[in-house]
N, C-alpha and C positions, 0 to 999 in steps of 0.2 A: 723093205722096199715101200713105197707108200703108192697106195692105187688113185683113181680117178672114175667118180661115180655121177653119172648125168642124171638128171632129174625129170623123167618127162612125163606127159600127159597134156589132154584138150584144154582149153582154157579153162581157168577158176576153178579146182579141185586142192587146189591148198599148195602146186607144187612153191613158189616165191616163200609164203610160209614156213615151210618144210623149212628151204634152202638157210631163212635164218636161225631156225633154231638149231642146224644144223653147225651154220658158223660160230652162233655164239653171239653174234651181232643184229641190227635191225638193219640191213646193207639194205636187202629188194625191197621197192615198192609194194606195198598188199592194198586190194583195194576192192572190191563187193563186182567192181567194173571188169567181164571178160578182159583179156586181150592185155594185162597192162605192162606185163614184161612183155619185149620185143627182142633186145638185145640178147646173149647167152653171158652169163656173166660166173667167173671160176674164185675162186675164194678155199684159204683153208679151211676144213670140219676137223667134226670132233665127234664120234659117238662113241662115249665110256670108255674103253680102251682102244680104240681104234681111231688113225688119222688120217686124212686122207685128203685128198682138193674135190670140191664140191663143185657143180656147172650145175645156174639155176638156166632155163630153158622158155623159149617164147609158148605156147599153149600149139598141140598139134593140131593144125585147119587146113580142110578140101579147100584149095583157091586154083583160081585160075592164072597159068604162068604170067608175070610180071606183075600178080597185083604185091602188093607188099602184104600181104598174109605169106601170099608163096613163098615171098623171100626169105620173111621170117619162120618157116619152114626150111627151106634152106639155110639158115644158122643152127636150127634144130639138128639136122641131119650129120654137119659137121659133127657139132657137140657129141653124136652120138658113135661117129668114127674115133675123135678125140679119146673116149671115155675105155676103162678097162671092165666096166658093170653099169648097168643100166634100173636106177627105180622108177619102174613105174607105175604112175600114182594113179587112182581112179577115186571116184567121190560115191563113199556108201552111201552116204546120206538120199542124195539125188536114181541112182543107182546107172547100171550100164546106157549105153547111151548108144550108135552107129556109129562115131569118129570112136569110141573104144573099141571096138572089135577093129578095124580098120589098121587104128595106128598099132594094134597089140602085135597085126601082123608083119609091118615092116620092123618093128622091134627085134620079134621073135627069126627073121629073115638076118638079121644082123649078126647073129649070131653070137651076140655078147650075151654073159652071163643076165640074167634078168632075176630084179625081187621085185614082186606084185605086191605093192600096199595100198591098201583101203583108206583114204584119211574121212575127217570127218566122221567117225567111228564113233564118237561121244554123242552123237546123234540120237534122240527117238527114235527106232524106226530102220536104222540102219546096219540092223544082222540082216535083212533080207538084200539088201547092197552086198555086203561083205560075202556070203554064199553065192547071188548069183553072178562076182569077180572069178568064182572059178571056170565060167566059161569059158576066158577066155585063152585057155590054156597055158597060161605062164605060170602055172605051179599053183601051189596054198598062199591066198591073201593073207598081208599082215595086216590086222586092224589097230589105227594109233591114228591119232588126234595129233596134228604139229599145232595146232592155236595151242593144245592145251598140255602137251608132253606126255600125252598118255602112249602104250605102248610100243616107247624105245626099245626096251630090252630086248624084247620079240625082233624087230626088223634089226638090231643088233647081229643076232643069232643069226638070222634070215642072211645078212651079208655074211658073215664068216663062211658061212656054209655052202652060198653062190660059188665065189673065190676062191675057196679052200684057206687055211689057216695059215701057210704057211704065206702064204702074199696078203692074207689080212691082215696077221698079226707082225707082218716084218717091221723094223725102223729103218730110217735114211740115217747114214751117218751121222749127217750136219741139220737132221730133224730141230725146226725152231717151233718154237708156240704162236696157234693162231694168233693172230690180231699185230698192227704193224709196233715194232720196241721204235719206234723214230720217234726224238720230240716233235712236237708239232711244231714252233716258233719259239724266236728269240734264244738266246745265249749268251749269258753274262759271262762277262768276262773276269777271269779270275789275278790274271799279272796281266797289268795296264799297260806295260812296258812293252808287251811279248806283239809281236807282230807278224804270225807263223804263215806260212807261204800258203795259197789256196790248193785244196786236193780235189786234181778233178779226176779223179776215182773214183769218187763215195756216190751211192745211189741216190739221185733225185728224182722228184714229188712233180710233178706239172698236172697244172687244172689244162681244158682249153673250155673256153667259153664263148658266150655271144648271141646275138638274137636268134631265133628261129630261123632256119633253111640260109645260115653263114657259111655253110659248110663245114664245121667243125668234125662231124665224124669222117667225111672223104677226106679231109686234110688230114688225118688220124690213121686213114686205109694207109693214104701215101706214104705218108711218114715208113710204116712198118712192113709197107709192100705186102700186103694181104686184105683180102673181103675181113676184115674181122666184126667192125661194125656194120650194124646194118643203116643204108643210106637209100637217096630215090629224092623223086621232084619233090615229095612232100613235104609241107612243114612241120617244123614238129615231130619226128618219127620216133627220137630219141626220149624216156622218159626216166630210165634209171640214171644215175654218173657209175660209167663202166671206167672200172681200170683194167689197163691192159700192159704186161711187163714187156722190157722191149730192150734193144741197145744200141747203142749211138756208137761208132766209136771204141768199142771194149768198156764204155760205160750202160751201170746199169741205169733203163729210167724205166718209172711208172706214169704210164698214161693216164688221164682222170679224163672220160670223154660225159658231157654234162648236156641236157636238157637245153632247148634255147629255151632264152630270158625275154621274155615279153613287161611292158609297162604295169607295173603293178594293178593298177585300175581297172587292166585289160583281164587278170585273172581273176577267172570266178571260182572253174571246175575246182574240187577238193582236189581231183588225180594231179592236175595243172600245179596245183599249189604245194602238195607234194614234193613233184619233180625239183622245179623251183628248189625247196626247199632244200631237197636232195644235192642240188648243184652248189647252193652257199656253204654246204658242208665241207664238200669235194673243196671249194677256195680256201676255206679256213687249216684243210692238211695238207695243199700245197705249199710247194716254196716257189714256183715260179709260174708265173699263169700268163697262157698267151691268149690274147683278146680278138678272136677269127670277125674281122669287119668288111662286110661285103661291098668288096670297093668298087662298085658302080654305084651305091647308095651309101656311102662312108659318115661318118658321126653324126648319124640319128642323138637324140635325146635319151636315146635306150642305155647308148653303147658310152657315152659321157658317164652314166650313172654307174653301169657296170665297174669303168674305170675308175671314178674313184670311191666304190667301195673296194675296187682291191688295192687302194694305194691306204685305206681307212683302216684296212684288214694288215695291212705293213709286210704286202708280197712284193716280189720282184716282177715285175711287170712290161713283157711285151707284146707289140701287136705286129697281127699277120694281116695285110692287104688280101684276102680271099681274092677267088678268081680274075685272076689279073690278067687270063686269055680274053676277056670279053673288053681288056680296055682297048681304043684304038688309037689312039697316041699316049705311048706309057711314059715317056718322058715329061713331057706337060703335066699328066697324072702324075704321078708321083711329085714335082717339084711341089705341087697345089698342096697333094695330102702331107704329107711332111711341114708344110707353110700352116696346115690347120692343126698336125698334132701342136706342135708348139704353141701356138696363139690359144687351145683351148684345154689341152693340159700342164698350167704353166707350174703347178705342184708335184709335177716330174719329171723337169727341164729334162732334155736328153736321152727322152724315153727311146728306147729303139724301135723302128719301126720298118718292116720286110714288107714287100711284096711279094704275094706267092698264087702258087695255081694249086687245086687237090686234083686236079684233074688230071695236068698234063707234069705236075710234078715240079716242075717250074720254084725258084729260091728255095727248097727245102731245105737243102744245108746251110744257107744262109742264113736259115729262121733257128733254123740249130744252134749255131756259133752264137746267134744271139742270145740264144736263152742261156749257153752256157756261162757268157759276160757278164749278164745281167745277174746271175748267182754268183758270179764273183765277188760283182761286185754289193751285193747284198750280205756277202758274210767280210766283209770289210776289215779288216782292226789298224787303229790307228794309232801306234805307243802316244802316250800322253807329255812325251819330251817333245817330239816332232810339232802334236798339235799346239801349244805352248808354245812352241819357235812361230810357227804359221801366226797362232791368235796376236804373239808381239807385235809382228808386222802391221796385220789390219789394222791393231789397234794406234798405232801409231798414222796410220793413213787416214782412218775416219775413224776416227773415236764413237763412242756413244751419247747419244746426244742428251743435252741437262734435260733436266725435271723440274718443273716446281723451283728453278734459279739454280737444281744442285746437279753437279756432277755424277754419272753412277761412275762406280769405280768396280770393273771387273779383272777378276783376280786371277782365277784359270781354266782351263778348260780339259774333260777329262770323258775316255768313250768308255760309258757304260754296262755296254751290250752290241750284239751283232742281230745279223737278220731279223728286222732291218736295223741297219746302223742306228744306235742311239747315244748320243752324247748331253753331255749335265756340265753348266754356264755356271760359273761360280762368281756369285759379285754383290753386292750392297742393292738393297731394297731390290727384290726379285720382281717384285709385280706393277713394278714401273717400267720393266723395260720394255718399247713400244715393239710390236712384231714385226714392225717393218725392217728393225733392225734385227730378231731373230733369223727374216727369213732372209738380211742380208749376209749375216751367219751360213748357214745354210749353203743360200747358192754359193759364197767364196768356198764352202765345205767340195763342196760338186767340181766345181772347175780347178782346185789346186791339187784335189787329190784324185781325182779321175771318178768321180762317184754316181757317173750320169745314167736317171732315171729308175732311180729306186727312190723306197718315203726313206726320211732322213727327222730323225725326233731327234727335237730338241730340247730338255725341258732348262728352268732356270733356277738355283738356289741361294738362298742365302749361306754366306760362308759361316761356320759353326765360331761360336765365341766363344776359346778358351776358359774366359773368366764367369762365362755366364752360371748362376747357381751357388755363386761362392759370396757372402756375404761379406762387407766390407769389417776388418778388425779395426777396433777401436784404442788407440793409447792414451 
């Protein structure tokens, strides 16, 4: 059986760097600024032959009740409770600090097995910090360098000794390799005549994005029914993209909470740039993206730019009008917002928009139903036969316009991929087909095959000439 290891320590001792080293991927944001990590993050990890789950935590800080630092500390205490073993990290380069002693006492009182790691041991003069770490009373410190990967064999041995060989070296029967095995996006269609039924049991990845203070973390906490993510009145609390595994009506889901994204011109600090880049990466890994808008100030320029980014990336999108409990006339407000949605986002006509409240829990089931429906449409496959019967009727009713006095001849249409749906139109002179006519065909596909609210890709190709390349024979 595997185990869970929580990495603890005061701010800026290198916890996130060590987390990335154990996870084998650069998942957590790393910067010289103290207190970068705020939420706890869990990921499968590996240390030589040990396979386990590792938890990255916020730096332990003494703070008054009700402050952001106090809420961060509460998240770290939850991580201690969830862990089977604690890896307490100190900075060997800086030496022991008063907070190290305070939090070592907290870790000791938890009763969990503890491994003491003295990080940054490669630095000149760090030997004194390693020796000082004995004062904490947590056993022999293991000198390591998370940045350079030094000392990891000794760390592995210390973990095995603290947990016991049977627990540390055990294996789960259904053990999986670290990392995502699911494809990013896109799925080519091998059989153009196949229309498989939608599988509503497959796992789904959902990213939640929006401007700062739109209520993204609060919404996710309401969905999963626990205070998993750090929330508060302060804007910009979330920095890392945190993934949360959850089940809804028996279906496995992975939710990605992201940092609030401001206009590019306002993003100046390096740390915020890293946070935004992490959020954009979450969008690329997601299948469905929930765009959280503050219902009291919806559809600012940044909201539209985020929606346009999702469409260009080819993801299915759902709009959540959050903070609905603050709206005075909900019926009129909903009608106005849906009219604005149709007018401002014509490229995804029919996109689903749901009023919700992360504070009261209103509309959460309807939001998830909209997400599942958007995912179904995103995976839609239409057989070539149905497409061409439909195309025949469209051409009879509204043929393509003549260009330079010559008619365009459209021969057939086929779907070549899903996630998002992608179609190829075969015709003569593909470069001359007006974009207005392609939009007409795309909107017709949306209406007649029930594909609202997702990006639809349409490419136009020239039909192949079977006699091309053959020289004419002379008699």
